[in-house]
N, CA, C and O atoms as a GROMACS GRO file, in nm:
protein
  592
    1MET      N    1   2.719 -13.734  -3.126
    1MET     CA    2   2.841 -13.802  -3.136
    1MET      C    3   2.868 -13.820  -3.275
    1MET      O    4   2.787 -13.825  -3.368
    2THR      N    5   3.001 -13.831  -3.279
    2THR     CA    6   3.070 -13.879  -3.420
    2THR      C    7   3.197 -13.956  -3.378
    2THR      O    8   3.283 -13.885  -3.324
    3ILE      N    9   3.224 -14.076  -3.391
    3ILE     CA   10   3.320 -14.133  -3.440
    3ILE      C   11   3.426 -14.120  -3.520
    3ILE      O   12   3.419 -14.184  -3.625
    4TYR      N   13   3.538 -14.045  -3.499
    4TYR     CA   14   3.632 -14.025  -3.597
    4TYR      C   15   3.751 -14.121  -3.609
    4TYR      O   16   3.808 -14.138  -3.501
    5VAL      N   17   3.804 -14.188  -3.712
    5VAL     CA   18   3.866 -14.301  -3.746
    5VAL      C   19   4.013 -14.232  -3.815
    5VAL      O   20   4.003 -14.175  -3.923
    6ASP      N   21   4.105 -14.238  -3.769
    6ASP     CA   22   4.254 -14.208  -3.829
    6ASP      C   23   4.262 -14.354  -3.904
    6ASP      O   24   4.289 -14.452  -3.834
    7ALA      N   25   4.238 -14.369  -4.042
    7ALA     CA   26   4.208 -14.496  -4.105
    7ALA      C   27   4.343 -14.543  -4.153
    7ALA      O   28   4.352 -14.665  -4.166
    8ASP      N   29   4.440 -14.478  -4.178
    8ASP     CA   30   4.585 -14.517  -4.249
    8ASP      C   31   4.635 -14.605  -4.122
    8ASP      O   32   4.622 -14.566  -4.006
    9ALA      N   33   4.695 -14.731  -4.159
    9ALA     CA   34   4.713 -14.868  -4.093
    9ALA      C   35   4.654 -14.867  -3.959
    9ALA      O   36   4.725 -14.895  -3.862
   10CYS      N   37   4.524 -14.836  -3.944
   10CYS     CA   38   4.440 -14.869  -3.838
   10CYS      C   39   4.371 -15.055  -3.854
   10CYS      O   40   4.317 -15.096  -3.957
   11PRO      N   41   4.384 -15.111  -3.771
   11PRO     CA   42   4.377 -15.263  -3.762
   11PRO      C   43   4.244 -15.278  -3.732
   11PRO      O   44   4.192 -15.383  -3.770
   12VAL      N   45   4.149 -15.168  -3.650
   12VAL     CA   46   4.027 -15.230  -3.613
   12VAL      C   47   3.926 -15.120  -3.661
   12VAL      O   48   3.861 -15.051  -3.583
   13LYS      N   49   3.919 -15.111  -3.789
   13LYS     CA   50   3.812 -15.039  -3.873
   13LYS      C   51   3.657 -15.135  -3.845
   13LYS      O   52   3.548 -15.097  -3.804
   14SER      N   53   3.693 -15.241  -3.876
   14SER     CA   54   3.583 -15.340  -3.892
   14SER      C   55   3.516 -15.338  -3.740
   14SER      O   56   3.395 -15.334  -3.718
   15GLU      N   57   3.599 -15.342  -3.659
   15GLU     CA   58   3.510 -15.320  -3.476
   15GLU      C   59   3.477 -15.197  -3.461
   15GLU      O   60   3.404 -15.186  -3.362
   16VAL      N   61   3.504 -15.052  -3.536
   16VAL     CA   62   3.441 -14.970  -3.525
   16VAL      C   63   3.320 -14.974  -3.575
   16VAL      O   64   3.223 -14.938  -3.508
   17GLU      N   65   3.306 -15.024  -3.711
   17GLU     CA   66   3.184 -15.044  -3.796
   17GLU      C   67   3.100 -15.122  -3.723
   17GLU      O   68   2.982 -15.092  -3.735
   18ARG      N   69   3.115 -15.177  -3.679
   18ARG     CA   70   3.029 -15.319  -3.578
   18ARG      C   71   2.994 -15.250  -3.451
   18ARG      O   72   2.874 -15.236  -3.426
   19VAL      N   73   3.089 -15.200  -3.358
   19VAL     CA   74   2.988 -15.138  -3.247
   19VAL      C   75   2.910 -15.015  -3.284
   19VAL      O   76   2.792 -14.995  -3.258
   20GLY      N   77   3.005 -14.922  -3.360
   20GLY     CA   78   2.922 -14.764  -3.378
   20GLY      C   79   2.800 -14.801  -3.440
   20GLY      O   80   2.707 -14.732  -3.398
   21THR      N   81   2.758 -14.912  -3.552
   21THR     CA   82   2.625 -14.973  -3.601
   21THR      C   83   2.536 -14.958  -3.514
   21THR      O   84   2.444 -14.877  -3.511
   22ARG      N   85   2.588 -15.097  -3.388
   22ARG     CA   86   2.490 -15.141  -3.288
   22ARG      C   87   2.455 -15.023  -3.221
   22ARG      O   88   2.338 -15.018  -3.181
   23HIS      N   89   2.548 -14.900  -3.194
   23HIS     CA   90   2.490 -14.797  -3.088
   23HIS      C   91   2.422 -14.683  -3.198
   23HIS      O   92   2.386 -14.576  -3.149
   24GLY      N   93   2.402 -14.706  -3.354
   24GLY     CA   94   2.371 -14.588  -3.400
   24GLY      C   95   2.426 -14.495  -3.411
   24GLY      O   96   2.349 -14.401  -3.432
   25VAL      N   97   2.556 -14.462  -3.408
   25VAL     CA   98   2.675 -14.369  -3.420
   25VAL      C   99   2.753 -14.332  -3.554
   25VAL      O  100   2.828 -14.413  -3.609
   26ARG      N  101   2.732 -14.224  -3.594
   26ARG     CA  102   2.805 -14.174  -3.719
   26ARG      C  103   2.947 -14.190  -3.712
   26ARG      O  104   3.009 -14.143  -3.617
   27ILE      N  105   3.008 -14.258  -3.811
   27ILE     CA  106   3.121 -14.285  -3.816
   27ILE      C  107   3.208 -14.183  -3.951
   27ILE      O  108   3.158 -14.138  -4.054
   28VAL      N  109   3.321 -14.173  -3.914
   28VAL     CA  110   3.386 -14.100  -4.034
   28VAL      C  111   3.520 -14.154  -4.040
   28VAL      O  112   3.597 -14.142  -3.945
   29ILE      N  113   3.558 -14.223  -4.169
   29ILE     CA  114   3.691 -14.289  -4.182
   29ILE      C  115   3.768 -14.187  -4.270
   29ILE      O  116   3.727 -14.124  -4.368
   30VAL      N  117   3.904 -14.187  -4.204
   30VAL     CA  118   3.971 -14.050  -4.280
   30VAL      C  119   4.096 -14.128  -4.338
   30VAL      O  120   4.141 -14.219  -4.270
   31SER      N  121   4.161 -14.094  -4.475
   31SER     CA  122   4.258 -14.166  -4.462
   31SER      C  123   4.306 -14.106  -4.623
   31SER      O  124   4.241 -14.034  -4.698
   32ASN      N  125   4.411 -14.150  -4.637
   32ASN     CA  126   4.486 -14.084  -4.792
   32ASN      C  127   4.435 -14.125  -4.900
   32ASN      O  128   4.446 -14.056  -5.002
   33GLY      N  129   4.374 -14.237  -4.901
   33GLY     CA  130   4.311 -14.288  -4.987
   33GLY      C  131   4.326 -14.465  -4.998
   33GLY      O  132   4.392 -14.518  -4.909
   34GLY      N  133   4.273 -14.542  -5.091
   34GLY     CA  134   4.302 -14.699  -5.075
   34GLY      C  135   4.192 -14.750  -5.006
   34GLY      O  136   4.182 -14.872  -5.017
   35MET      N  137   4.090 -14.685  -4.926
   35MET     CA  138   3.992 -14.740  -4.869
   35MET      C  139   3.858 -14.757  -4.955
   35MET      O  140   3.811 -14.669  -5.027
   36ARG      N  141   3.814 -14.865  -4.938
   36ARG     CA  142   3.673 -14.887  -5.028
   36ARG      C  143   3.568 -14.826  -4.932
   36ARG      O  144   3.563 -14.860  -4.814
   37PRO      N  145   3.488 -14.739  -4.984
   37PRO     CA  146   3.373 -14.687  -4.906
   37PRO      C  147   3.260 -14.791  -4.866
   37PRO      O  148   3.235 -14.890  -4.935
   38SER      N  149   3.197 -14.761  -4.755
   38SER     CA  150   3.109 -14.878  -4.692
   38SER      C  151   2.983 -14.821  -4.724
   38SER      O  152   2.939 -14.706  -4.715
   39ALA      N  153   2.935 -14.933  -4.765
   39ALA     CA  154   2.765 -14.922  -4.786
   39ALA      C  155   2.688 -14.893  -4.647
   39ALA      O  156   2.567 -14.869  -4.652
   40ASN      N  157   2.743 -14.894  -4.548
   40ASN     CA  158   2.691 -14.877  -4.438
   40ASN      C  159   2.630 -14.743  -4.411
   40ASN      O  160   2.715 -14.666  -4.367
   41PRO      N  161   2.489 -14.678  -4.424
   41PRO     CA  162   2.466 -14.534  -4.428
   41PRO      C  163   2.512 -14.461  -4.302
   41PRO      O  164   2.482 -14.343  -4.285
   42LEU      N  165   2.575 -14.519  -4.228
   42LEU     CA  166   2.642 -14.432  -4.083
   42LEU      C  167   2.763 -14.410  -4.110
   42LEU      O  168   2.826 -14.349  -4.023
   43ILE      N  169   2.833 -14.448  -4.229
   43ILE     CA  170   2.964 -14.443  -4.235
   43ILE      C  171   2.995 -14.338  -4.354
   43ILE      O  172   2.930 -14.341  -4.459
   44GLU      N  173   3.079 -14.263  -4.335
   44GLU     CA  174   3.142 -14.153  -4.422
   44GLU      C  175   3.247 -14.176  -4.448
   44GLU      O  176   3.319 -14.180  -4.349
   45THR      N  177   3.312 -14.202  -4.572
   45THR     CA  178   3.459 -14.217  -4.598
   45THR      C  179   3.557 -14.083  -4.658
   45THR      O  180   3.544 -14.040  -4.773
   46VAL      N  181   3.637 -14.038  -4.578
   46VAL     CA  182   3.686 -13.928  -4.660
   46VAL      C  183   3.802 -13.936  -4.677
   46VAL      O  184   3.877 -13.958  -4.583
   47VAL      N  185   3.858 -13.917  -4.835
   47VAL     CA  186   3.966 -13.911  -4.881
   47VAL      C  187   4.054 -13.782  -4.853
   47VAL      O  188   4.007 -13.681  -4.906
   48VAL      N  189   4.180 -13.761  -4.776
   48VAL     CA  190   4.247 -13.617  -4.787
   48VAL      C  191   4.360 -13.643  -4.890
   48VAL      O  192   4.390 -13.754  -4.934
   49PRO      N  193   4.416 -13.530  -4.921
   49PRO     CA  194   4.511 -13.532  -5.012
   49PRO      C  195   4.643 -13.596  -4.969
   49PRO      O  196   4.661 -13.592  -4.847
   50ASN      N  197   4.742 -13.655  -5.044
   50ASN     CA  198   4.865 -13.714  -4.967
   50ASN      C  199   4.950 -13.622  -4.922
   50ASN      O  200   4.988 -13.527  -4.990
   51GLY      N  201   4.986 -13.646  -4.803
   51GLY     CA  202   5.080 -13.552  -4.729
   51GLY      C  203   5.098 -13.584  -4.588
   51GLY      O  204   5.019 -13.647  -4.518
   52PRO      N  205   5.217 -13.529  -4.551
   52PRO     CA  206   5.243 -13.574  -4.400
   52PRO      C  207   5.101 -13.504  -4.298
   52PRO      O  208   5.075 -13.384  -4.304
   53ASP      N  209   5.039 -13.580  -4.227
   53ASP     CA  210   4.948 -13.539  -4.145
   53ASP      C  211   4.808 -13.444  -4.201
   53ASP      O  212   4.750 -13.353  -4.142
   54LYS      N  213   4.788 -13.490  -4.307
   54LYS     CA  214   4.646 -13.430  -4.382
   54LYS      C  215   4.533 -13.493  -4.313
   54LYS      O  216   4.439 -13.419  -4.285
   55ALA      N  217   4.526 -13.610  -4.282
   55ALA     CA  218   4.410 -13.683  -4.218
   55ALA      C  219   4.430 -13.631  -4.080
   55ALA      O  220   4.342 -13.560  -4.033
   56ASP      N  221   4.523 -13.657  -4.017
   56ASP     CA  222   4.509 -13.580  -3.851
   56ASP      C  223   4.489 -13.408  -3.858
   56ASP      O  224   4.459 -13.342  -3.759
   57LYS      N  225   4.507 -13.361  -3.969
   57LYS     CA  226   4.477 -13.221  -3.971
   57LYS      C  227   4.344 -13.211  -3.992
   57LYS      O  228   4.284 -13.130  -3.922
   58TRP      N  229   4.280 -13.277  -4.075
   58TRP     CA  230   4.133 -13.306  -4.109
   58TRP      C  231   4.050 -13.330  -3.969
   58TRP      O  232   3.955 -13.260  -3.933
   59ILE      N  233   4.100 -13.434  -3.900
   59ILE     CA  234   4.013 -13.473  -3.787
   59ILE      C  235   4.034 -13.369  -3.672
   59ILE      O  236   3.945 -13.343  -3.591
   60ALA      N  237   4.167 -13.306  -3.670
   60ALA     CA  238   4.177 -13.203  -3.564
   60ALA      C  239   4.063 -13.101  -3.571
   60ALA      O  240   3.993 -13.076  -3.473
   61GLU      N  241   4.048 -13.046  -3.686
   61GLU     CA  242   3.976 -12.912  -3.706
   61GLU      C  243   3.836 -12.954  -3.696
   61GLU      O  244   3.762 -12.856  -3.691
   62ARG      N  245   3.773 -13.073  -3.691
   62ARG     CA  246   3.642 -13.110  -3.664
   62ARG      C  247   3.577 -13.154  -3.542
   62ARG      O  248   3.462 -13.138  -3.502
   63VAL      N  249   3.684 -13.220  -3.486
   63VAL     CA  250   3.626 -13.295  -3.373
   63VAL      C  251   3.608 -13.208  -3.248
   63VAL      O  252   3.665 -13.100  -3.234
   64GLY      N  253   3.501 -13.276  -3.135
   64GLY     CA  254   3.456 -13.179  -3.041
   64GLY      C  255   3.428 -13.263  -2.933
   64GLY      O  256   3.458 -13.383  -2.932
   65PRO      N  257   3.360 -13.195  -2.826
   65PRO     CA  258   3.328 -13.259  -2.677
   65PRO      C  259   3.236 -13.357  -2.754
   65PRO      O  260   3.181 -13.327  -2.860
   66GLY      N  261   3.221 -13.497  -2.680
   66GLY     CA  262   3.148 -13.589  -2.700
   66GLY      C  263   3.180 -13.671  -2.830
   66GLY      O  264   3.113 -13.769  -2.863
   67ASP      N  265   3.263 -13.635  -2.886
   67ASP     CA  266   3.324 -13.726  -2.990
   67ASP      C  267   3.423 -13.840  -2.962
   67ASP      O  268   3.478 -13.841  -2.852
   68VAL      N  269   3.444 -13.908  -3.026
   68VAL     CA  270   3.543 -14.026  -2.982
   68VAL      C  271   3.611 -14.039  -3.117
   68VAL      O  272   3.549 -14.031  -3.223
   69VAL      N  273   3.779 -14.065  -3.104
   69VAL     CA  274   3.891 -14.062  -3.188
   69VAL      C  275   3.944 -14.166  -3.192
   69VAL      O  276   4.005 -14.192  -3.088
   70ILE      N  277   3.948 -14.257  -3.286
   70ILE     CA  278   4.047 -14.362  -3.258
   70ILE      C  279   4.186 -14.349  -3.345
   70ILE      O  280   4.185 -14.325  -3.466
   71THR      N  281   4.283 -14.363  -3.282
   71THR     CA  282   4.415 -14.323  -3.333
   71THR      C  283   4.522 -14.374  -3.265
   71THR      O  284   4.517 -14.402  -3.145
   72GLY      N  285   4.650 -14.392  -3.357
   72GLY     CA  286   4.771 -14.450  -3.283
   72GLY      C  287   4.868 -14.310  -3.296
   72GLY      O  288   4.987 -14.310  -3.265
   73ASP      N  289   4.798 -14.197  -3.344
   73ASP     CA  290   4.906 -14.059  -3.337
   73ASP      C  291   4.893 -13.990  -3.241
   73ASP      O  292   4.803 -13.905  -3.235
   74ILE      N  293   4.994 -14.015  -3.127
   74ILE     CA  294   4.990 -13.890  -3.013
   74ILE      C  295   4.970 -13.762  -3.041
   74ILE      O  296   4.881 -13.708  -2.975
   75PRO      N  297   5.037 -13.684  -3.137
   75PRO     CA  298   5.024 -13.563  -3.140
   75PRO      C  299   4.876 -13.540  -3.187
   75PRO      O  300   4.824 -13.435  -3.150
   76LEU      N  301   4.818 -13.608  -3.248
   76LEU     CA  302   4.669 -13.588  -3.306
   76LEU      C  303   4.572 -13.622  -3.188
   76LEU      O  304   4.464 -13.565  -3.179
   77ALA      N  305   4.613 -13.719  -3.096
   77ALA     CA  306   4.551 -13.767  -2.983
   77ALA      C  307   4.539 -13.639  -2.878
   77ALA      O  308   4.436 -13.612  -2.816
   78ALA      N  309   4.687 -13.551  -2.870
   78ALA     CA  310   4.680 -13.450  -2.785
   78ALA      C  311   4.562 -13.338  -2.837
   78ALA      O  312   4.483 -13.273  -2.769
   79LYS      N  313   4.582 -13.339  -2.994
   79LYS     CA  314   4.469 -13.213  -3.017
   79LYS      C  315   4.338 -13.222  -2.974
   79LYS      O  316   4.266 -13.130  -2.934
   80CYS      N  317   4.304 -13.376  -2.990
   80CYS     CA  318   4.152 -13.432  -2.980
   80CYS      C  319   4.135 -13.434  -2.839
   80CYS      O  320   4.020 -13.401  -2.808
   81VAL      N  321   4.209 -13.461  -2.743
   81VAL     CA  322   4.187 -13.455  -2.598
   81VAL      C  323   4.177 -13.297  -2.548
   81VAL      O  324   4.110 -13.251  -2.456
   82ALA      N  325   4.249 -13.243  -2.622
   82ALA     CA  326   4.228 -13.070  -2.595
   82ALA      C  327   4.104 -13.025  -2.635
   82ALA      O  328   4.057 -12.932  -2.568
   83ALA      N  329   4.028 -13.075  -2.743
   83ALA     CA  330   3.889 -12.999  -2.796
   83ALA      C  331   3.796 -13.092  -2.737
   83ALA      O  332   3.684 -13.091  -2.790
   84GLY      N  333   3.814 -13.181  -2.633
   84GLY     CA  334   3.729 -13.241  -2.531
   84GLY      C  335   3.683 -13.366  -2.581
   84GLY      O  336   3.588 -13.418  -2.523
   85ALA      N  337   3.742 -13.432  -2.697
   85ALA     CA  338   3.733 -13.576  -2.725
   85ALA      C  339   3.756 -13.674  -2.662
   85ALA      O  340   3.855 -13.649  -2.594
   86GLN      N  341   3.708 -13.809  -2.639
   86GLN     CA  342   3.764 -13.911  -2.601
   86GLN      C  343   3.855 -13.989  -2.724
   86GLN      O  344   3.822 -14.004  -2.842
   87VAL      N  345   3.960 -14.026  -2.668
   87VAL     CA  346   4.054 -14.075  -2.745
   87VAL      C  347   4.097 -14.235  -2.721
   87VAL      O  348   4.133 -14.276  -2.611
   88LEU      N  349   4.088 -14.322  -2.843
   88LEU     CA  350   4.140 -14.465  -2.793
   88LEU      C  351   4.238 -14.497  -2.897
   88LEU      O  352   4.230 -14.465  -3.015
   89LYS      N  353   4.336 -14.567  -2.840
   89LYS     CA  354   4.429 -14.621  -2.907
   89LYS      C  355   4.389 -14.744  -2.973
   89LYS      O  356   4.280 -14.784  -2.931
   90HIS      N  357   4.448 -14.824  -3.072
   90HIS     CA  358   4.407 -14.930  -3.168
   90HIS      C  359   4.415 -15.064  -3.044
   90HIS      O  360   4.352 -15.165  -3.077
   91ASN      N  361   4.467 -15.067  -2.945
   91ASN     CA  362   4.469 -15.164  -2.830
   91ASN      C  363   4.370 -15.159  -2.715
   91ASN      O  364   4.360 -15.252  -2.636
   92GLY      N  365   4.283 -15.026  -2.707
   92GLY     CA  366   4.178 -15.011  -2.606
   92GLY      C  367   4.223 -14.907  -2.505
   92GLY      O  368   4.140 -14.869  -2.422
   93GLU      N  369   4.376 -14.846  -2.502
   93GLU     CA  370   4.414 -14.771  -2.425
   93GLU      C  371   4.345 -14.632  -2.468
   93GLU      O  372   4.337 -14.582  -2.580
   94THR      N  373   4.296 -14.586  -2.341
   94THR     CA  374   4.233 -14.449  -2.345
   94THR      C  375   4.347 -14.340  -2.321
   94THR      O  376   4.428 -14.352  -2.229
   95LEU      N  377   4.348 -14.235  -2.409
   95LEU     CA  378   4.437 -14.126  -2.390
   95LEU      C  379   4.381 -14.003  -2.346
   95LEU      O  380   4.310 -13.945  -2.427
   96SER      N  381   4.396 -13.959  -2.250
   96SER     CA  382   4.311 -13.836  -2.196
   96SER      C  383   4.373 -13.740  -2.128
   96SER      O  384   4.493 -13.763  -2.120
   97ALA      N  385   4.333 -13.625  -2.066
   97ALA     CA  386   4.411 -13.515  -2.018
   97ALA      C  387   4.480 -13.546  -1.894
   97ALA      O  388   4.546 -13.458  -1.838
   98ARG      N  389   4.466 -13.706  -1.828
   98ARG     CA  390   4.552 -13.758  -1.718
   98ARG      C  391   4.683 -13.773  -1.772
   98ARG      O  392   4.790 -13.733  -1.726
   99ASN      N  393   4.655 -13.849  -1.894
   99ASN     CA  394   4.788 -13.939  -1.941
   99ASN      C  395   4.859 -13.876  -2.069
   99ASN      O  396   4.961 -13.931  -2.110
  100ILE      N  397   4.813 -13.770  -2.130
  100ILE     CA  398   4.847 -13.729  -2.268
  100ILE      C  399   4.976 -13.692  -2.271
  100ILE      O  400   5.057 -13.729  -2.356
  101GLY      N  401   5.002 -13.611  -2.172
  101GLY     CA  402   5.162 -13.558  -2.146
  101GLY      C  403   5.257 -13.629  -2.119
  101GLY      O  404   5.373 -13.595  -2.144
  102ASN      N  405   5.219 -13.759  -2.051
  102ASN     CA  406   5.315 -13.860  -2.048
  102ASN      C  407   5.324 -13.948  -2.198
  102ASN      O  408   5.436 -13.985  -2.233
  103ALA      N  409   5.247 -13.968  -2.255
  103ALA     CA  410   5.240 -14.023  -2.384
  103ALA      C  411   5.329 -13.928  -2.492
  103ALA      O  412   5.403 -13.983  -2.574
  104LEU      N  413   5.317 -13.800  -2.488
  104LEU     CA  414   5.370 -13.715  -2.575
  104LEU      C  415   5.522 -13.713  -2.525
  104LEU      O  416   5.611 -13.714  -2.610
  105ALA      N  417   5.553 -13.710  -2.388
  105ALA     CA  418   5.708 -13.727  -2.329
  105ALA      C  419   5.754 -13.865  -2.389
  105ALA      O  420   5.847 -13.860  -2.470
  106THR      N  421   5.707 -13.968  -2.363
  106THR     CA  422   5.753 -14.093  -2.400
  106THR      C  423   5.773 -14.114  -2.562
  106THR      O  424   5.862 -14.183  -2.612
  107ARG      N  425   5.675 -14.043  -2.632
  107ARG     CA  426   5.681 -14.044  -2.792
  107ARG      C  427   5.806 -13.964  -2.841
  107ARG      O  428   5.882 -14.005  -2.930
  108ASP      N  429   5.822 -13.836  -2.769
  108ASP     CA  430   5.955 -13.776  -2.793
  108ASP      C  431   6.074 -13.826  -2.756
  108ASP      O  432   6.174 -13.816  -2.827
  109LEU      N  433   6.074 -13.882  -2.646
  109LEU     CA  434   6.178 -13.958  -2.611
  109LEU      C  435   6.255 -14.027  -2.686
  109LEU      O  436   6.374 -14.018  -2.716
  110MET      N  437   6.137 -14.129  -2.726
  110MET     CA  438   6.183 -14.253  -2.808
  110MET      C  439   6.226 -14.202  -2.936
  110MET      O  440   6.295 -14.278  -3.004
  111ALA      N  441   6.196 -14.075  -2.989
  111ALA     CA  442   6.219 -14.018  -3.120
  111ALA      C  443   6.375 -13.973  -3.090
  111ALA      O  444   6.454 -13.984  -3.184
  112ASP      N  445   6.414 -13.933  -2.989
  112ASP     CA  446   6.542 -13.863  -2.973
  112ASP      C  447   6.632 -13.979  -2.938
  112ASP      O  448   6.750 -13.952  -2.960
  113LEU      N  449   6.612 -14.089  -2.894
  113LEU     CA  450   6.684 -14.208  -2.890
  113LEU      C  451   6.729 -14.283  -3.021
  113LEU      O  452   6.840 -14.322  -3.056
  114ARG      N  453   6.601 -14.291  -3.085
  114ARG     CA  454   6.642 -14.351  -3.227
  114ARG      C  455   6.707 -14.235  -3.308
  114ARG      O  456   6.789 -14.270  -3.394
  115ALA      N  457   6.686 -14.119  -3.295
  115ALA     CA  458   6.780 -14.056  -3.365
  115ALA      C  459   6.948 -14.042  -3.308
  115ALA      O  460   7.037 -14.007  -3.385
  116ALA      N  461   6.971 -14.071  -3.178
  116ALA     CA  462   7.101 -14.087  -3.151
  116ALA      C  463   7.154 -14.218  -3.178
  116ALA      O  464   7.276 -14.231  -3.184
  117ASP      N  465   7.071 -14.326  -3.198
  117ASP     CA  466   7.127 -14.435  -3.216
  117ASP      C  467   7.051 -14.518  -3.314
  117ASP      O  468   6.964 -14.598  -3.279
  118PRO      N  469   7.093 -14.495  -3.452
  118PRO     CA  470   7.031 -14.543  -3.570
  118PRO      C  471   7.023 -14.697  -3.558
  118PRO      O  472   6.956 -14.746  -3.649
  119PHE      N  473   7.056 -14.756  -3.500
  119PHE     CA  474   7.076 -14.920  -3.505
  119PHE      C  475   7.002 -14.979  -3.376
  119PHE      O  476   7.017 -15.096  -3.342
  120LEU      N  477   6.907 -14.869  -3.295
  120LEU     CA  478   6.817 -14.924  -3.199
  120LEU      C  479   6.692 -14.982  -3.263
  120LEU      O  480   6.632 -14.924  -3.353
  121GLN      N  481   6.663 -15.071  -3.225
  121GLN     CA  482   6.538 -15.148  -3.284
  121GLN      C  483   6.444 -15.099  -3.215
  121GLN      O  484   6.458 -15.062  -3.098
  122GLY      N  485   6.326 -15.092  -3.289
  122GLY     CA  486   6.197 -15.040  -3.217
  122GLY      C  487   6.095 -15.132  -3.259
  122GLY      O  488   6.128 -15.243  -3.301
  123GLY      N  489   5.978 -15.099  -3.252
  123GLY     CA  490   5.873 -15.125  -3.332
  123GLY      C  491   5.756 -15.212  -3.207
  123GLY      O  492   5.635 -15.226  -3.227
  124GLY      N  493   5.821 -15.256  -3.097
  124GLY     CA  494   5.708 -15.291  -3.005
  124GLY      C  495   5.662 -15.424  -3.028
  124GLY      O  496   5.720 -15.487  -3.116
  125ARG      N  497   5.553 -15.488  -2.955
  125ARG     CA  498   5.484 -15.587  -2.995
  125ARG      C  499   5.389 -15.599  -3.122
  125ARG      O  500   5.373 -15.491  -3.179
  126GLY      N  501   5.324 -15.706  -3.176
  126GLY     CA  502   5.242 -15.710  -3.267
  126GLY      C  503   5.134 -15.710  -3.173
  126GLY      O  504   5.136 -15.736  -3.052
  127PHE      N  505   5.017 -15.668  -3.266
  127PHE     CA  506   4.849 -15.647  -3.232
  127PHE      C  507   4.804 -15.761  -3.215
  127PHE      O  508   4.810 -15.834  -3.314
  128THR      N  509   4.739 -15.821  -3.083
  128THR     CA  510   4.698 -15.947  -3.085
  128THR      C  511   4.560 -15.940  -3.046
  128THR      O  512   4.509 -15.828  -3.033
  129LYS      N  513   4.489 -16.047  -3.026
  129LYS     CA  514   4.360 -16.112  -3.006
  129LYS      C  515   4.296 -16.015  -2.882
  129LYS      O  516   4.199 -15.939  -2.888
  130ALA      N  517   4.380 -16.044  -2.776
  130ALA     CA  518   4.368 -15.922  -2.656
  130ALA      C  519   4.342 -15.794  -2.647
  130ALA      O  520   4.259 -15.744  -2.571
  131ASP      N  521   4.430 -15.724  -2.743
  131ASP     CA  522   4.408 -15.590  -2.777
  131ASP      C  523   4.286 -15.565  -2.827
  131ASP      O  524   4.206 -15.485  -2.778
  132ARG      N  525   4.264 -15.656  -2.958
  132ARG     CA  526   4.110 -15.623  -3.028
  132ARG      C  527   4.013 -15.613  -2.890
  132ARG      O  528   3.947 -15.515  -2.855
  133SER      N  529   4.025 -15.740  -2.824
  133SER     CA  530   3.926 -15.713  -2.728
  133SER      C  531   3.890 -15.622  -2.638
  133SER      O  532   3.775 -15.588  -2.612
  134ARG      N  533   4.018 -15.570  -2.574
  134ARG     CA  534   4.025 -15.468  -2.485
  134ARG      C  535   3.971 -15.344  -2.565
  134ARG      O  536   3.916 -15.257  -2.498
  135PHE      N  537   3.982 -15.325  -2.709
  135PHE     CA  538   3.960 -15.214  -2.800
  135PHE      C  539   3.794 -15.223  -2.805
  135PHE      O  540   3.725 -15.123  -2.786
  136LEU      N  541   3.751 -15.319  -2.827
  136LEU     CA  542   3.599 -15.330  -2.860
  136LEU      C  543   3.524 -15.282  -2.691
  136LEU      O  544   3.437 -15.197  -2.673
  137ASP      N  545   3.589 -15.362  -2.593
  137ASP     CA  546   3.536 -15.301  -2.470
  137ASP      C  547   3.547 -15.129  -2.446
  137ASP      O  548   3.459 -15.058  -2.398
  138ALA      N  549   3.669 -15.091  -2.492
  138ALA     CA  550   3.666 -14.958  -2.436
  138ALA      C  551   3.605 -14.881  -2.542
  138ALA      O  552   3.594 -14.763  -2.509
  139LEU      N  553   3.559 -14.908  -2.664
  139LEU     CA  554   3.492 -14.854  -2.765
  139LEU      C  555   3.346 -14.837  -2.692
  139LEU      O  556   3.294 -14.730  -2.661
  140ASP      N  557   3.293 -14.968  -2.673
  140ASP     CA  558   3.138 -14.992  -2.598
  140ASP      C  559   3.130 -14.887  -2.493
  140ASP      O  560   3.032 -14.812  -2.481
  141ARG      N  561   3.226 -14.885  -2.424
  141ARG     CA  562   3.240 -14.779  -2.287
  141ARG      C  563   3.235 -14.664  -2.348
  141ARG      O  564   3.135 -14.600  -2.313
  142ALA      N  565   3.311 -14.602  -2.437
  142ALA     CA  566   3.323 -14.463  -2.450
  142ALA      C  567   3.222 -14.404  -2.503
  142ALA      O  568   3.186 -14.290  -2.474
  143ILE      N  569   3.144 -14.513  -2.624
  143ILE     CA  570   3.005 -14.447  -2.665
  143ILE      C  571   2.898 -14.438  -2.577
  143ILE      O  572   2.817 -14.347  -2.594
  144ARG      N  573   2.883 -14.528  -2.471
  144ARG     CA  574   2.816 -14.501  -2.367
  144ARG      C  575   2.843 -14.388  -2.279
  144ARG      O  576   2.758 -14.312  -2.233
  145ARG      N  577   2.957 -14.383  -2.263
  145ARG     CA  578   3.000 -14.240  -2.212
  145ARG      C  579   2.931 -14.130  -2.231
  145ARG      O  580   2.857 -14.067  -2.156
  146GLY      N  581   2.984 -14.104  -2.409
  146GLY     CA  582   2.946 -13.971  -2.429
  146GLY      C  583   2.790 -13.963  -2.470
  146GLY      O  584   2.732 -13.857  -2.498
  147SER      N  585   2.733 -14.083  -2.470
  147SER     CA  586   2.578 -14.069  -2.471
  147SER      C  587   2.483 -14.009  -2.363
  147SER      O  588   2.371 -13.960  -2.376
  148ARG      N  589   2.562 -14.026  -2.255
  148ARG     CA  590   2.507 -13.967  -2.122
  148ARG      C  591   2.495 -13.795  -2.149
  148ARG      O  592   2.454 -13.721  -2.059
   0.00000   0.00000   0.00000
């Protein structure tokens, strides 16, 4: 099992390190740069070239059954679910074969609405302590599930 983190703009990197280390799981942090490598021997830091979706492509090419992926990127999540991985959003929400279609449709609908109305305000709510707590619990459960 490997935990892959789509690290650009990821608010839960330290939580992934804490939970992954407790379980002895390899962690791969993937970004376009600007990340300080960890001294933790379980963590590998991968810097991909700048460009649209380079980190997503790198993760999607390597992920497989039993792996866990941390991302807020819905198209990447869909590829990872198709590859058999467990996918968690930063707020602890699990994306799976049961709900990834809905997530993709909602993402596309919102993109269409924003394109049709440039004054439409988006952004959603901020990241909360409750989101962080849900994420920690969800990651712990995902690792235990993947270890079976």
